[in-house]
The first five atom37 places (N, CA, C, CB, O) and aatype in JSON, in Angstrom:
{
  "aatype": [12, 1, 16, 3, 14, 0, 13, 10, 1, 5, 7, 19, 0, 0, 0, 9, 10, 6, 16, 9, 9, 0, 0, 0, 16, 0, 1, 7, 19, 1, 5, 10, 15, 10, 6, 16, 7, 1, 7, 14, 3, 13, 6, 14, 0, 10, 0, 10, 18, 1, 1, 1, 7, 13, 19, 6, 7, 0, 0, 13, 7, 3, 18, 0, 14, 2, 0, 13, 15, 1, 18, 10, 8, 10, 18, 14, 0, 1],
  "atom_mask": [
    [1, 1, 1, 1, 1],
    [1, 1, 1, 1, 1],
    [1, 1, 1, 1, 1],
    [1, 1, 1, 1, 1],
    [1, 1, 1, 1, 1],
    [1, 1, 1, 1, 1],
    [1, 1, 1, 1, 1],
    [1, 1, 1, 1, 1],
    [1, 1, 1, 1, 1],
    [1, 1, 1, 1, 1],
    [1, 1, 1, 0, 1],
    [1, 1, 1, 1, 1],
    [1, 1, 1, 1, 1],
    [1, 1, 1, 1, 1],
    [1, 1, 1, 1, 1],
    [1, 1, 1, 1, 1],
    [1, 1, 1, 1, 1],
    [1, 1, 1, 1, 1],
    [1, 1, 1, 1, 1],
    [1, 1, 1, 1, 1],
    [1, 1, 1, 1, 1],
    [1, 1, 1, 1, 1],
    [1, 1, 1, 1, 1],
    [1, 1, 1, 1, 1],
    [1, 1, 1, 1, 1],
    [1, 1, 1, 1, 1],
    [1, 1, 1, 1, 1],
    [1, 1, 1, 0, 1],
    [1, 1, 1, 1, 1],
    [1, 1, 1, 1, 1],
    [1, 1, 1, 1, 1],
    [1, 1, 1, 1, 1],
    [1, 1, 1, 1, 1],
    [1, 1, 1, 1, 1],
    [1, 1, 1, 1, 1],
    [1, 1, 1, 1, 1],
    [1, 1, 1, 0, 1],
    [1, 1, 1, 1, 1],
    [1, 1, 1, 0, 1],
    [1, 1, 1, 1, 1],
    [1, 1, 1, 1, 1],
    [1, 1, 1, 1, 1],
    [1, 1, 1, 1, 1],
    [1, 1, 1, 1, 1],
    [1, 1, 1, 1, 1],
    [1, 1, 1, 1, 1],
    [1, 1, 1, 1, 1],
    [1, 1, 1, 1, 1],
    [1, 1, 1, 1, 1],
    [1, 1, 1, 1, 1],
    [1, 1, 1, 1, 1],
    [1, 1, 1, 1, 1],
    [1, 1, 1, 0, 1],
    [1, 1, 1, 1, 1],
    [1, 1, 1, 1, 1],
    [1, 1, 1, 1, 1],
    [1, 1, 1, 0, 1],
    [1, 1, 1, 1, 1],
    [1, 1, 1, 1, 1],
    [1, 1, 1, 1, 1],
    [1, 1, 1, 0, 1],
    [1, 1, 1, 1, 1],
    [1, 1, 1, 1, 1],
    [1, 1, 1, 1, 1],
    [1, 1, 1, 1, 1],
    [1, 1, 1, 1, 1],
    [1, 1, 1, 1, 1],
    [1, 1, 1, 1, 1],
    [1, 1, 1, 1, 1],
    [1, 1, 1, 1, 1],
    [1, 1, 1, 1, 1],
    [1, 1, 1, 1, 1],
    [1, 1, 1, 1, 1],
    [1, 1, 1, 1, 1],
    [1, 1, 1, 1, 1],
    [1, 1, 1, 1, 1],
    [1, 1, 1, 1, 1],
    [1, 1, 1, 1, 1]
  ],
  "atom_positions": [
    [[-8.78, 11.73, 5.38], [-7.38, 12.05, 5.98], [-7.88, 13.4, 6.33], [-5.91, 11.97, 4.93], [-8.76, 14.09, 5.81]],
    [[-6.8, 13.67, 7.72], [-7.07, 14.4, 8.34], [-5.57, 15.05, 8.83], [-8.0, 13.84, 9.18], [-4.8, 14.41, 9.54]],
    [[-5.34, 16.14, 8.44], [-3.75, 16.8, 8.97], [-4.16, 17.04, 10.68], [-3.2, 18.75, 7.96], [-5.27, 17.22, 11.17]],
    [[-2.92, 16.98, 11.3], [-3.02, 17.62, 12.58], [-2.53, 19.11, 12.27], [-2.13, 16.84, 13.74], [-1.66, 19.42, 11.46]],
    [[-3.28, 19.97, 13.1], [-3.47, 21.62, 12.78], [-1.88, 22.02, 12.97], [-4.69, 22.62, 14.08], [-1.57, 23.08, 12.43]],
    [[-0.97, 21.42, 13.56], [0.25, 21.79, 13.69], [1.1, 21.64, 12.34], [0.76, 21.07, 14.78], [2.19, 22.19, 12.2]],
    [[0.54, 20.87, 11.4], [1.29, 20.54, 10.29], [0.57, 21.27, 8.88], [1.36, 18.89, 10.25], [1.18, 21.33, 7.81]],
    [[-0.73, 21.77, 9.08], [-1.6, 22.38, 7.97], [-0.7, 23.4, 7.26], [-2.99, 23.12, 8.57], [0.0, 24.27, 7.78]],
    [[-0.89, 23.08, 5.75], [-0.17, 23.92, 4.62], [1.45, 23.79, 4.8], [-0.64, 25.62, 4.73], [2.29, 24.69, 4.82]],
    [[1.65, 22.26, 4.96], [3.23, 21.9, 4.79], [3.4, 20.93, 3.89], [3.95, 21.42, 6.04], [4.52, 20.46, 3.72]],
    [[2.45, 20.53, 3.26], [2.36, 19.41, 2.48], [2.45, 18.02, 2.58], [0.0, 0.0, 0.0], [2.82, 17.15, 1.79]],
    [[1.91, 17.98, 4.05], [1.95, 16.48, 4.59], [1.18, 15.55, 3.7], [1.32, 16.36, 6.09], [1.62, 14.48, 3.27]],
    [[-0.42, 16.19, 3.36], [-1.17, 15.5, 3.05], [-0.86, 15.21, 1.62], [-2.29, 15.94, 3.4], [-1.07, 14.05, 1.28]],
    [[-0.46, 15.92, 0.85], [-0.14, 15.61, -0.43], [1.09, 14.59, -0.53], [0.11, 16.87, -1.12], [1.17, 13.89, -1.54]],
    [[2.03, 14.48, 0.47], [3.23, 13.48, 0.23], [2.1, 12.3, 0.68], [4.95, 13.71, 1.35], [1.82, 11.54, -0.24]],
    [[1.52, 12.09, 1.76], [0.79, 10.93, 1.91], [0.24, 10.35, 0.74], [-0.16, 11.13, 2.75], [0.49, 9.29, 0.18]],
    [[-0.61, 11.3, 0.49], [-1.67, 11.2, -1.0], [-0.6, 10.44, -2.24], [-2.27, 13.24, -1.71], [-0.78, 9.35, -2.78]],
    [[0.37, 11.27, -2.45], [1.17, 10.8, -3.47], [1.94, 9.21, -3.32], [2.19, 11.92, -3.6], [2.15, 8.41, -4.23]],
    [[2.28, 9.07, -1.87], [2.62, 8.02, -1.37], [1.92, 6.68, -2.01], [2.41, 8.23, -0.04], [2.33, 5.68, -2.6]],
    [[0.62, 7.2, -1.56], [-0.55, 6.04, -1.68], [-0.71, 5.78, -3.23], [-2.15, 6.57, -0.98], [-0.77, 4.62, -3.64]],
    [[-0.77, 6.81, -4.04], [-1.09, 6.64, -5.81], [0.26, 5.96, -5.98], [-1.32, 8.34, -6.99], [0.12, 4.87, -6.52]],
    [[1.58, 6.28, -5.67], [2.58, 5.33, -6.42], [2.77, 4.14, -6.03], [3.79, 5.75, -6.48], [3.28, 3.27, -6.72]],
    [[2.21, 3.94, -4.42], [2.18, 2.33, -4.42], [1.29, 1.58, -5.08], [2.03, 1.83, -3.24], [1.45, 0.44, -5.53]],
    [[0.04, 2.49, -5.11], [-1.08, 1.57, -6.07], [-0.38, 1.63, -7.34], [-2.79, 2.24, -6.27], [0.08, 0.54, -7.69]],
    [[-0.23, 2.38, -7.94], [0.57, 2.19, -9.43], [1.35, 1.23, -9.49], [1.42, 3.24, -9.89], [1.22, 0.24, -10.2]],
    [[2.44, 1.54, -8.57], [3.37, 0.08, -8.64], [2.77, -1.66, -9.03], [3.96, -0.05, -7.02], [3.22, -2.49, -9.81]],
    [[1.66, -1.7, -8.16], [1.02, -2.76, -7.94], [-0.1, -3.11, -8.94], [0.59, -2.66, -6.71], [-0.64, -4.2, -9.07]],
    [[-0.35, -2.02, -9.6], [-1.4, -2.08, -11.15], [-2.49, -1.8, -11.1], [0.0, 0.0, 0.0], [-3.33, -1.87, -11.99]],
    [[-2.63, -1.3, -9.62], [-3.95, -1.08, -9.44], [-4.84, -0.05, -10.19], [-4.02, -0.84, -8.25], [-4.42, 1.01, -10.65]],
    [[-6.0, -0.44, -10.25], [-6.78, 0.32, -11.75], [-7.38, 1.32, -11.37], [-7.94, -0.48, -12.63], [-7.6, 2.17, -12.23]],
    [[-7.81, 1.55, -10.13], [-8.77, 2.55, -9.63], [-8.56, 2.82, -7.92], [-10.36, 1.94, -9.99], [-8.64, 1.96, -7.05]],
    [[-8.32, 4.0, -7.75], [-8.59, 4.52, -6.44], [-9.59, 5.27, -6.31], [-7.67, 5.14, -5.96], [-9.63, 6.25, -7.05]],
    [[-10.86, 5.04, -5.18], [-11.93, 5.53, -4.72], [-11.74, 6.09, -3.1], [-12.95, 4.43, -4.94], [-11.24, 5.36, -2.24]],
    [[-12.09, 7.16, -2.87], [-12.34, 7.58, -1.69], [-13.7, 8.42, -1.3], [-11.26, 8.23, -1.44], [-14.46, 8.83, -2.18]],
    [[-13.9, 8.62, -0.12], [-15.3, 9.32, 0.3], [-14.93, 10.56, 1.11], [-16.32, 8.29, 1.27], [-14.13, 10.43, 2.04]],
    [[-15.45, 11.75, 0.83], [-14.93, 12.94, 1.81], [-16.37, 13.38, 1.82], [-13.61, 14.19, 1.23], [-17.27, 13.07, 1.04]],
    [[-16.41, 14.19, 2.87], [-17.75, 15.24, 2.91], [-17.76, 16.69, 2.0], [0.0, 0.0, 0.0], [-16.93, 17.09, 1.18]],
    [[-18.97, 17.29, 2.45], [-19.25, 18.66, 1.58], [-19.2, 19.93, 2.55], [-20.86, 18.62, 0.81], [-19.31, 19.73, 3.76]],
    [[-19.1, 20.79, 2.22], [-19.03, 21.79, 2.89], [-17.7, 22.39, 3.41], [0.0, 0.0, 0.0], [-16.81, 21.6, 3.74]],
    [[-17.44, 24.1, 3.52], [-15.98, 24.26, 3.95], [-15.11, 23.81, 4.49], [-15.78, 24.86, 4.36], [-13.99, 23.93, 3.99]],
    [[-15.25, 23.15, 5.66], [-14.37, 22.35, 6.19], [-13.65, 21.41, 5.41], [-14.89, 21.78, 7.05], [-12.5, 21.12, 5.73]],
    [[-14.4, 20.72, 4.07], [-13.79, 20.04, 3.1], [-13.05, 20.28, 1.63], [-14.57, 19.42, 2.96], [-12.68, 19.53, 0.73]],
    [[-13.02, 21.67, 1.86], [-12.79, 22.35, 0.47], [-11.21, 22.13, 0.42], [-13.32, 24.14, 0.36], [-10.84, 21.79, -0.7]],
    [[-10.25, 22.23, 1.3], [-8.92, 22.08, 1.05], [-8.72, 20.63, 0.51], [-8.11, 22.39, 2.31], [-7.91, 20.39, -0.39]],
    [[-9.51, 19.64, 1.1], [-9.19, 18.03, 0.74], [-9.64, 18.02, -0.53], [-9.96, 16.79, 1.64], [-8.83, 17.59, -1.35]],
    [[-10.74, 18.39, -0.94], [-11.33, 18.65, -2.09], [-10.33, 18.96, -2.88], [-12.3, 19.57, -2.06], [-9.93, 17.96, -3.47]],
    [[-9.74, 19.92, -3.15], [-8.84, 20.76, -4.06], [-7.51, 19.92, -3.98], [-8.64, 22.44, -3.54], [-7.07, 19.68, -5.1]],
    [[-7.0, 19.57, -3.27], [-6.03, 18.39, -3.21], [-6.28, 17.25, -3.91], [-5.86, 17.96, -1.99], [-5.45, 16.89, -4.74]],
    [[-7.42, 16.51, -3.69], [-7.89, 15.43, -4.78], [-8.02, 15.95, -6.13], [-9.26, 14.82, -4.45], [-7.55, 15.24, -7.02]],
    [[-8.48, 16.88, -6.42], [-8.89, 17.19, -7.71], [-7.42, 17.7, -8.44], [-10.16, 18.36, -7.66], [-7.15, 17.4, -9.6]],
    [[-6.71, 18.33, -7.76], [-5.28, 18.66, -8.21], [-4.66, 17.44, -8.81], [-4.37, 19.17, -7.01], [-4.05, 17.5, -9.87]],
    [[-4.84, 16.17, -8.0], [-3.84, 15.32, -8.39], [-4.64, 14.14, -9.51], [-3.14, 14.64, -6.91], [-4.16, 13.15, -10.05]],
    [[-6.17, 14.79, -9.6], [-6.56, 14.17, -10.78], [-8.13, 13.28, -10.46], [0.0, 0.0, 0.0], [-8.9, 13.01, -11.39]],
    [[-8.36, 12.97, -9.33], [-9.56, 12.62, -8.88], [-10.88, 13.14, -9.27], [-9.48, 12.74, -7.79], [-11.23, 14.25, -8.88]],
    [[-11.53, 12.5, -9.92], [-13.02, 13.1, -10.32], [-14.16, 12.29, -9.37], [-13.41, 12.79, -12.18], [-14.01, 11.28, -8.69]],
    [[-15.22, 13.07, -9.58], [-16.41, 13.06, -8.88], [-17.22, 11.92, -9.5], [-17.1, 14.43, -8.93], [-17.44, 11.91, -10.71]],
    [[-17.69, 10.91, -8.61], [-18.46, 9.56, -9.3], [-19.32, 8.79, -8.27], [0.0, 0.0, 0.0], [-19.59, 9.23, -7.15]],
    [[-19.6, 7.96, -8.62], [-20.63, 7.06, -8.14], [-20.51, 6.43, -6.84], [-20.77, 6.07, -9.02], [-19.44, 5.82, -6.83]],
    [[-21.16, 6.29, -5.66], [-20.74, 5.43, -4.43], [-20.25, 4.34, -4.98], [-21.82, 5.05, -3.42], [-20.5, 3.96, -6.12]],
    [[-19.17, 3.5, -3.76], [-18.46, 2.54, -3.9], [-18.53, 1.91, -2.72], [-17.31, 2.82, -4.3], [-18.67, 2.54, -1.68]],
    [[-18.42, 0.45, -2.77], [-18.39, -0.22, -1.5], [-19.52, -0.48, -1.17], [0.0, 0.0, 0.0], [-20.46, -0.66, -1.95]],
    [[-19.57, -0.52, 0.33], [-20.7, -0.32, 1.26], [-21.05, 1.12, 1.34], [-20.38, -0.85, 2.67], [-21.68, 1.4, 2.35]],
    [[-20.79, 2.21, 0.47], [-21.18, 3.73, 0.72], [-22.32, 3.52, 0.19], [-20.34, 4.99, 0.08], [-22.46, 2.59, -0.6]],
    [[-23.5, 4.44, 0.57], [-24.77, 4.57, -0.22], [-24.66, 5.88, -0.72], [-26.11, 4.35, 0.59], [-23.72, 6.4, -0.12]],
    [[-25.09, 6.56, -1.4], [-25.49, 8.14, -1.94], [-26.15, 8.65, -0.63], [-26.71, 8.25, -3.45], [-27.01, 8.09, 0.04]],
    [[-25.63, 9.69, -0.46], [-26.54, 10.69, 0.56], [-25.91, 11.9, 0.2], [-26.48, 10.42, 2.34], [-25.14, 12.01, -0.75]],
    [[-26.31, 13.02, 1.13], [-26.81, 14.31, 0.82], [-25.35, 15.02, 1.38], [-28.42, 14.75, 1.63], [-25.1, 16.22, 1.21]],
    [[-24.6, 14.24, 1.96], [-23.18, 15.05, 2.65], [-21.99, 14.18, 2.39], [-23.25, 15.28, 4.47], [-20.89, 14.51, 2.83]],
    [[-22.18, 12.91, 1.58], [-20.88, 12.41, 1.3], [-20.71, 12.78, -0.56], [-20.84, 10.53, 1.82], [-21.59, 13.08, -1.37]],
    [[-18.98, 12.58, -0.78], [-18.88, 13.13, -2.15], [-18.04, 11.77, -2.3], [-18.13, 14.84, -2.5], [-17.43, 11.4, -1.3]],
    [[-17.97, 10.89, -3.62], [-17.51, 9.93, -4.24], [-16.02, 10.34, -5.05], [-18.66, 9.48, -5.1], [-16.29, 10.99, -6.06]],
    [[-14.92, 10.19, -4.92], [-14.0, 10.49, -5.69], [-13.36, 9.5, -6.41], [-13.26, 11.1, -5.1], [-13.12, 8.48, -5.75]],
    [[-13.02, 9.5, -7.54], [-12.29, 8.22, -8.13], [-10.7, 8.87, -8.92], [-13.56, 7.35, -9.5], [-10.51, 9.97, -9.44]],
    [[-9.92, 7.91, -8.79], [-8.52, 8.1, -9.78], [-8.31, 6.93, -10.51], [-7.07, 8.37, -8.97], [-8.78, 5.85, -10.15]],
    [[-7.71, 7.06, -11.39], [-7.5, 5.98, -12.71], [-6.0, 5.86, -12.71], [-8.09, 6.6, -14.38], [-5.64, 6.05, -13.87]],
    [[-4.82, 5.58, -11.84], [-3.63, 5.89, -12.16], [-3.02, 4.96, -12.95], [-2.96, 6.14, -11.17], [-1.91, 5.25, -13.38]],
    [[-3.5, 3.93, -13.23], [-2.64, 2.84, -13.95], [-3.22, 2.78, -15.61], [-2.87, 1.18, -13.06], [-3.17, 1.78, -16.32]],
    [[-3.85, 4.29, -16.03], [-4.52, 4.49, -17.36], [-3.38, 5.01, -17.99], [-5.86, 5.44, -17.44], [-3.43, 5.36, -19.17]]
  ]
}
């Protein structure tokens, strides 16, 4: 997820993330997973995901572990 610079720090990303989580929970989804990068540019997104309960874990789908990527998971239906 990337927020347009004109809308940074206005809660746009958090609102989108909450909408995704609410829709997944309503549908009984048991796991949400995402991939993000490493480094200072990714810290705000990582903080948002962690605040919402995402935890780091294994690569998923077609992703292969690598030095740049982080894989985060949330278990909303628990």
